[in-house]
N, C-alpha and C positions, 0 to 999 in steps of 0.2 A: 738689369739689363733688357729681361723683362716690362718688368714696364715701358723700356723708349724704344719697344718695337714697333709697340701698337702708327706712335704719332713719324718712325720710318716708314715703314711700311702706307701710310699716308703721303707724305712725300713721292718718292716712285712712286702712289702712281694718279698722284696731280701732278707728276715729273711728264708720266707718261701721256697721257689724256691732253698733255698741251700737249707735245709731240704730232698724233692722233689727230688732232681735230684743228694744227694751223701748221705742220713744216711742209705737206705735200705741195700746198693753196701758196703759201706764200714762195717754195726758195721757187716752182714757176714765176709767179707773178714780177717775183724781186729781183729777177735771169732777166723778165721783161720787158711788160710797161711800167714799173710802176721806175725804171729807168728812168720813162717819158718823161714822166706827167712833173704839174710844176710840183712843188715841196715849204713848207716852212720853209724860209729862211733860220730855225735852226732845229732844221730836221736834224739831231745828229745823224752819223753810218751807221749805215747797215749793219754790220760789225757786231756792233752795241749793243742790241735787240738781244739776239739769243744767253747772253751771259745776264744780264737782268733779269729775263723774264725768267731762268733759272733760278737763282736768289729768292726774286717776289714768290715764286710758286711754293716756294719751302716754306715760309715764311706762313703764305697764305692757308699750308695744309698746319700748320702746328698751328693757327688762327683755332681753323675748321677741326682741329682734333678736341682746341679747348670747347669749344664753342655744343663739340655732342655730350662733348662729356656734365658741361655743366646749362643741355638741354632742363635742368628740373627747378635749374637755379626761377625766378620771380621772370618773367619775359628770355628765359631764355627757348624758346621753343622760337618765340617769335624770331633772338639775334638770331637766332641758326638759322630757320629759315631764308629772314633775306641775307644775308652770307651767302648761302648755296642757290637762291635767289643769285643772288651779281658773280656768283662763281660760273651759273649755267651760261650767262647771259657772256659774262668773255671768254668762253671758248665757244662763241657765236661766233665775238667780235671778226678774230683773223676771215672766216668759210666770208661771207659780209662782205669786208672793207679787198680782200685778197680773190675770193673765187670770185666776188660778181660783179664786186667792182663798184657798191653801190654804197657811198662815200654821206649819205643822207645816213643813212639807214646806221650805220656803224658808230655815225655821230651817232644817233637817236641811243645808241647801245650805250656807248660809252658815260650818258648826259645820266641816261640809266641803274648803270652797275655803277658810278657814282652817289644814286639819289637811297639804292640800298644801300650800300655799303657803309654811306652817315648817320641810313638806322639802325645795322647791324651795329656799329661801332653807340651808337647813343644804346639798343636798349640791353644790352648784353652789361653783368655788371665785374664784369671781366679785368682789369685795364692793362689787360698783356696783352690782349691782344687790339687793343683798339693802338699801342706802342706795336705791333703788329704788322698793324697795315698801315700805317702814316706814312711810310714805302713805297706803301700800293697806292694807297691813293696820291700821293705825290707824282706815282707813272703812269697812271690812267688816268691824271689831272692834264700831264702836260703829252700826251698822250689823245686829250681832250682836243687843246689847243691844235697839234699836226693832223689831227683829222677834221676839221675846221680850215684848215688853213691849203687844205688840198680839199675840202667840196669845195671852198669859195674860189680859187687860183681851179680849176679846173673844171 
């Protein structure tokens, strides 16, 4: 059990950080101005985002833990740094999109997140990290489409 304590704590920390960086800004926006803007044709219902992100942050926490432990591998520090950089941008996205309503900046953040994530996936020697990041990559690619459409339509 002790072996799994670190990733469990990390999962908890990432969930709390996600909550703190997005909940207060997002909740207010979703119930006000966000309802009135034009959105993508494939925009999912609002209730879907919380469970998806909860699962994705759990996967990211496990990947982060593996990358931390593998930081002494060849390119391990680079993979870890790229991963952390994309995670920081991830936490910035909601305040930029929902708080500032800066759709273009939010779109650019997502493009940077994709690039940094691909970099981390390429640089790591841990295949499990790549597998853990595939659902995340799919979701942020979809989020990029959604953000682009909001930017384009408004």
